[in-house]
C-alpha positions in Angstrom: -31.3 -22.3 98.2 -33.4 -21.9 95.5 -33.7 -24.7 92.9 -35.0 -24.5 89.2 -36.0 -27.8 87.7 -36.7 -27.9 83.9 -38.6 -30.2 81.2 -37.6 -28.5 78.0 -40.1 -28.0 75.1 -38.9 -30.8 72.3 -42.1 -31.5 70.1 -41.5 -28.2 68.2 -39.0 -30.0 66.1 -41.7 -32.2 64.6 -42.5 -29.5 62.2 -46.3 -29.6 60.8 -47.2 -32.5 63.1 -45.7 -30.9 66.4 -49.4 -30.1 67.3 -50.1 -34.0 67.4 -46.8 -34.9 68.9 -47.5 -32.6 71.7 -51.1 -33.7 72.4 -49.6 -37.4 72.6 -46.8 -36.7 75.0 -47.8 -33.9 77.3 -47.3 -35.7 80.5 -46.7 -34.3 84.0 -42.8 -34.7 84.7 -43.3 -36.8 87.8 -39.7 -37.5 88.5 -39.2 -33.7 88.7 -42.1 -33.4 91.1 -40.4 -36.0 93.4 -37.2 -34.2 93.6 -39.1 -31.1 94.3 -40.9 -32.5 97.2 -37.7 -33.8 98.6 -36.2 -30.5 98.2 -39.3 -28.5 99.7 -39.0 -31.0 102.8 -35.5 -29.9 103.2 -36.5 -26.1 103.3 -35.3 -25.2 99.8 -37.2 -23.0 97.5 -38.4 -24.8 94.1 -39.7 -24.0 91.1 -40.5 -26.3 88.0 -41.0 -25.2 84.3 -42.4 -27.6 82.0 -41.6 -26.4 78.6 -43.9 -28.9 76.9 -47.0 -28.2 78.9 -46.5 -24.6 79.3 -45.3 -23.8 75.8 -42.0 -22.2 76.9 -39.2 -22.4 74.1 -35.9 -22.7 75.1 -34.8 -19.1 74.7 -38.0 -17.9 76.8 -36.9 -20.7 79.4 -33.5 -19.5 79.9 -34.8 -15.9 80.5 -37.3 -17.3 83.2 -34.4 -19.1 84.9 -32.4 -16.0 84.9 -35.1 -14.0 86.3 -35.6 -16.5 89.2 -31.7 -16.5 89.9 -31.6 -20.1 91.1 -28.6 -21.6 93.1 -29.0 -25.0 91.4 -30.4 -25.8 87.9 -31.7 -29.4 87.3 -32.8 -30.7 83.8 -34.5 -34.1 82.7 -34.4 -35.7 79.5 -35.0 -39.1 77.7 -33.1 -40.0 74.6 -35.3 -38.4 71.7 -34.8 -34.9 73.0 -31.2 -35.1 74.8 -29.9 -33.1 72.4 -32.5 -30.2 73.2 -31.6 -30.7 76.9 -27.7 -30.2 76.0 -28.7 -27.0 73.8 -30.7 -25.6 76.9 -27.6 -26.5 79.2 -25.2 -24.5 76.8 -27.5 -21.6 76.6 -28.0 -21.4 80.4 -24.3 -21.4 80.7 -24.0 -18.5 78.3 -26.6 -16.6 80.3 -25.7 -17.5 83.9 -22.5 -19.3 83.7 -21.8 -19.8 87.4 -24.8 -21.5 88.5 -24.2 -25.3 88.3 -26.4 -27.4 85.7 -27.3 -31.0 86.6 -28.6 -33.4 84.2 -30.9 -36.7 84.9 -33.1 -39.1 83.4 -32.8 -42.5 81.6 -30.4 -41.5 78.9 -27.7 -40.1 81.1 -28.3 -43.2 83.4 -27.8 -45.6 80.7 -24.8 -43.9 78.9 -23.2 -42.2 81.8 -19.8 -40.6 80.8 -20.7 -40.9 77.1 -23.5 -38.5 77.4 -22.0 -36.2 79.9 -21.5 -33.1 77.8 -19.4 -30.2 78.4 -22.1 -27.7 79.6 -23.4 -30.2 82.4 -21.6 -30.0 85.7 -23.3 -32.7 87.6 -25.4 -35.9 86.4 -27.5 -38.0 88.7 -27.6 -41.7 87.6 -30.4 -43.9 88.5 -32.9 -43.3 91.3 -31.7 -40.1 93.2 -34.2 -39.8 96.2 -30.9 -40.8 98.4 -28.2 -38.9 96.5 -30.4 -35.7 95.7 -30.9 -34.7 99.6 -27.5 -35.6 100.5 -26.0 -33.3 97.5 -28.1 -30.5 98.2 -27.0 -30.6 102.0 -23.2 -31.0 101.0 -23.1 -28.8 98.2 -25.2 -25.9 100.0 -22.6 -26.1 102.9 -19.5 -26.2 100.5 -18.9 -29.8 101.5 -17.3 -32.6 99.3 -19.9 -34.7 97.2 -17.7 -37.3 95.7 -18.8 -40.0 98.4 -22.4 -39.8 97.3 -23.3 -42.7 95.2 -25.0 -42.0 91.9 -23.3 -39.0 90.6 -21.1 -38.0 87.8 -19.1 -34.6 88.1 -16.1 -32.8 86.9 -12.7 -32.6 88.5 -10.9 -30.2 86.4 -10.9 -31.8 82.9 -11.4 -35.3 84.4 -15.1 -36.7 84.7 -15.5 -38.7 87.9 -18.1 -41.3 88.7 -19.1 -42.0 92.4 -20.7 -45.5 91.5 -24.1 -46.7 91.1 -26.7 -45.1 93.3 -28.4 -47.5 96.1 -31.7 -49.2 95.5 -34.4 -47.6 97.5 -36.3 -50.6 99.2 -38.8 -48.4 101.3 -40.6 -46.7 98.6 -43.1 -45.9 101.3 -40.7 -43.3 102.5 -40.6 -41.4 99.3 -42.8 -38.2 99.7 -45.9 -37.6 97.3 -44.7 -35.5 94.2 -44.9 -31.8 94.6 -47.8 -31.5 91.8 -48.7 -28.1 93.1 -45.5 -26.9 91.2 -47.1 -28.1 88.1 -49.6 -26.5 85.8 -51.9 -29.6 86.4 -54.7 -28.3 84.2 -52.6 -28.5 81.3 -52.5 -32.4 81.4 -55.1 -33.8 79.2 -55.8 -37.1 77.3 -58.2 -38.4 75.0 -60.2 -41.7 76.2 -63.6 -43.5 75.0 -65.0 -41.1 77.7 -63.9 -37.8 76.1 -60.9 -35.7 77.1 -59.9 -36.1 80.7 -57.3 -33.8 83.1 -55.1 -36.7 84.4 -52.5 -37.3 86.8 -49.6 -39.8 86.7 -49.0 -42.1 89.8 -46.9 -45.0 90.5 -47.6 -48.2 92.7 -44.4 -50.0 92.2 -40.7 -49.6 91.0 -38.8 -52.2 88.9 -39.5 -54.7 86.4 -38.3 -58.5 86.6 -38.2 -58.9 82.9 -35.1 -58.4 80.3 -36.8 -57.0 77.0 -33.7 -55.5 75.5 -35.6 -52.7 73.8 -36.8 -51.5 77.4 -34.4 -49.8 80.0 -34.7 -51.1 83.4 -31.4 -49.2 84.3 -33.3 -46.4 86.4 -35.3 -48.7 88.6 -33.9 -52.0 88.2 -35.1 -55.6 88.0 -36.1 -55.8 91.7 -39.8 -55.1 92.1 -40.7 -52.8 95.2 -44.4 -52.1 96.0 -45.9 -49.3 97.8 -48.4 -49.9 100.4 -51.8 -50.0 98.9 -53.2 -47.6 101.7 -50.5 -45.0 100.8 -51.2 -45.2 97.0 -55.2 -44.5 98.0 -54.0 -41.7 100.2 -52.3 -40.3 97.3 -55.4 -40.8 95.1 -57.5 -38.8 97.7 -54.9 -36.0 97.8 -54.7 -35.5 94.0 -58.7 -35.5 93.9 -59.0 -33.1 96.9 -56.3 -30.8 95.9 -56.6 -30.7 92.1 -60.2 -32.1 91.4 -58.6 -34.8 89.0 -60.1 -38.1 88.9 -58.3 -39.8 86.0 -55.1 -41.5 86.8 -52.3 -43.2 84.4 -50.3 -45.5 86.4 -46.7 -45.6 85.2 -45.8 -49.1 86.6 -43.6 -50.9 84.2 -45.9 -54.1 84.6 -49.3 -52.9 86.2 -50.8 -56.5 86.8 -47.6 -58.3 87.8 -48.7 -59.0 91.1 -52.4 -59.6 90.6 -53.2 -59.9 94.1 -51.7 -56.6 95.0 -54.0 -54.9 92.3 -57.0 -56.6 93.7 -56.3 -55.7 96.9 -55.6 -51.6 95.8 -59.0 -52.2 93.9 -60.7 -53.4 96.9 -59.6 -50.4 99.1 -60.6 -48.0 96.4 -64.1 -49.5 95.9 -64.2 -49.8 100.0 -63.8 -45.9 100.5 -66.1 -45.4 97.3 -63.4 -43.2 95.5 -64.7 -42.4 92.1 -62.0 -42.4 89.4 -61.0 -43.6 85.9 -57.6 -44.9 85.2 -55.4 -46.7 82.7 -51.8 -48.4 82.8 -49.7 -50.8 80.9 -48.9 -54.5 81.3 -48.0 -57.7 79.4 -50.5 -59.7 77.4 -49.8 -62.7 79.5 -50.5 -61.1 82.9 -54.3 -60.5 82.3 -57.3 -62.6 82.7 -61.0 -61.8 82.5 -61.7 -61.8 86.3 -58.7 -59.4 86.8 -59.8 -57.0 84.1 -63.4 -57.1 85.1 -62.4 -56.2 88.8 -60.1 -53.5 87.6 -63.0 -52.0 85.2 -65.4 -52.1 88.1 -63.1 -49.9 90.1 -62.6 -47.4 87.0 -60.1 -49.0 84.3 -60.9 -47.7 81.0 -58.0 -48.6 79.0 -55.0 -51.3 79.6 -52.0 -51.2 77.0 -49.6 -53.7 76.2 -47.2 -54.4 73.4 -47.2 -57.3 71.2 -44.1 -56.3 69.2 -44.0 -59.3 66.7 -45.0 -62.8 66.0 -41.6 -64.0 64.7 -40.2 -66.2 66.9 -36.5 -65.5 66.4 -37.0 -61.8 66.8 -39.1 -62.6 70.1 -36.0 -64.7 71.1 -33.5 -61.9 70.1 -35.4 -59.2 72.2 -36.2 -61.6 75.1 -40.0 -61.0 74.8 -41.0 -63.9 77.1 -44.7 -63.7 76.4 -46.0 -66.9 74.8 -48.1 -66.3 71.7 -50.4 -69.2 72.3 -52.5 -69.5 76.0 
């Protein structure tokens, strides 16, 4: 089958500050690249359009999709631009009405039926590396998909939910993202060492903390780690294929397991891989020794949120980071 995966352009709605919004938010849609890799491994033809990075407005995107003539269309969206994804789905249905449109991402995962608008035929809830290839196989062969966990679909006027998707415990089994389907030269970020072309990468999935402002619905609270050697292999692959040497680690809490990060740093240093990188963590999960070791490996920026110093607010938001060390 021919599969089209879409990340809609959304920063244009910010008017005169859209230029700055775009510079701050043009990141590779890694989720789509993962799904593309799985689909390609099953023999499907896949194309990704990142409307933000490629500066493709909705009308032009719809025309590009129509030219490609896909058998399936997938759209991803977070909460701030979910309405744009819905508008895109409506336009696609008007242009190529018989092609099924799938929605995925954190917004639909959290709200499920509440966000399952009339122009979406299917929705993937939570992690989709198991449900996605099963869906492609059954849909492509005209078989029933109702027993595949993690899917919303329509049965006439009724919305059906097949139940939460299974947690993927063997994260090493997930193929490297299909970055060759992205315009990798378009993803740049400002650093103290100048503007760098970057790639995003993950070493773990899940976060054990319960901050109410952060969604853990997609990956859950159980932390699952990739083999450090496999992460190093992916880093080497990105360097050799795309000549990208700056990485943003997308882990919810990069330094959650200090020994794991130190092991990863040791392997990078042992192989003499020259990179720079950055990521996010919690303020109480770093120390001078750890940061020093990470800096020797290429760390140039670490981010963490303080949120508030008001004790009551911290209790309400379940931000369990002590203010005093």
